[in-house]
N, C-alpha and C positions, 0 to 999 in steps of 0.2 A: 503493499499497500506507500509506504515511504517512497518507495522510487515510482511510484504512479506520481505524485503531487511531484517530486522532483522536476520530473519528467514535465510534466502542464504546465509548472510554474512561468516557462519562457525562459532559461536559459540557458543558456549557450549548450553544445552538444562540450568540448569540453570540460566547462562546468558539471555540468552529470556526472561524466564519468571522473574527476578529481572529486566530487559529493560522494559516489562510490568508493569512492576505493576509500576513502577518509574513513564511510562509514564498516570495508570489510578489513579495513585495520584495528577499527575497532573490535569489533566482531572476535576478530580471531585473541587476539587483546586479555579481551574480559572472558572469552570460553576459556582459555589456560589456566587462568587465574581462578577461574571456577574450578576448575577441573582440582586444579593442586591444590586448594583448599579445600575442598571437597577429600580428597585423598589423606590430606594430613589432620585436620581436624573434624574432630563428631559433632559441631554444633549443625554444620549444613547438610549431615545425613537425611534431614529432612525430604530433602531432594530425593528421591528413589536414582538410583546410579539407571535404569533404564532410560529415564527424563534429561540427565546427561548425556547421553551416547545420541541422542536422539541430536542435543544439540551441538554435539563432534561431531556428527555427521553433517547434518547443516553446514558447517563453519567450512568444515570441509568440502564442501560439492562448491560453497561459493567462494570461499579465497585463491585468486590466484597465481599465491605466490607458491609457486610450489615444495619452494626448499620446507618449508613452513607448516608440509605437511604429516614430513618426521615427526615433529615435536605433537601433533596433536595422535600418530597413532602413537605418542611414546605414554602420553597423558593418558590414553585410554588405556592404555593394557593397566596402568595406576590402578586408575579405576579400579576394574574390574577385577585384581589383584585382592584390596580392599574390599573387593568385594565376596572376594572370595570362585571368582571364577575363574580357575586359571584355563581351562581352554581354552575362551574368547581371549584371554592376558595373552596367551602364546602367541595365539597368531597373529597379534597386532606388535608383540616384538618381535617375528624372525622378520615383520616385515622391516622396523626398525635395522636390527641387523641383516639383513640385505647389504644395505647403505652403510650400516655405520660396526663393519667388525671386529674394528682392532678396537673397541669399546669398552673398558671397562665395564662402566654402570651400565651397558644392552646386555651382555653377558649376565651383568649380578641380578639385571632384572627377569631375565627367565631363567638364569637356575631358582629365586622367587616365585615360575608358578607351577615348580617341578616339587620342592618342598614337600606337602605334599601329599601327595598323592603315591609319591617317585621320587626319594629320600636317594636310590642310588646316580640319580641322571646330575643331580645338585653337582659332583663332584666338578663330571667333564665339562660343564659349564664355568664353574669356576674354577679352572686350571687353565682358559681362552686366556683365565686375567693376566 
């Protein structure tokens, strides 16, 4: 709706593009901060993980800066780990690891997804560190 209002306001297309870029940049920042806060503080847990994933998915589709997509995947994985949805989290972390194979934090996150159901799989992940 806001996009339609901007388009109908008579602004030039360059200004519309500028405002949309600003809007999507703010959307990305807000979504990432919300996910980080949700995963680290129980006070925000009245928001369901499914609602948060919906917001992350929407943001992922709207963000034009594809370099930021990896961080949305990582944020989603962290939230899924907190929600104990390890298999879903693992899928997101594996997408991150395809781009960040040499990063200890990514391997640590993958190890966390195995900790509950398959402790034997944790050590190989940690050895990648």
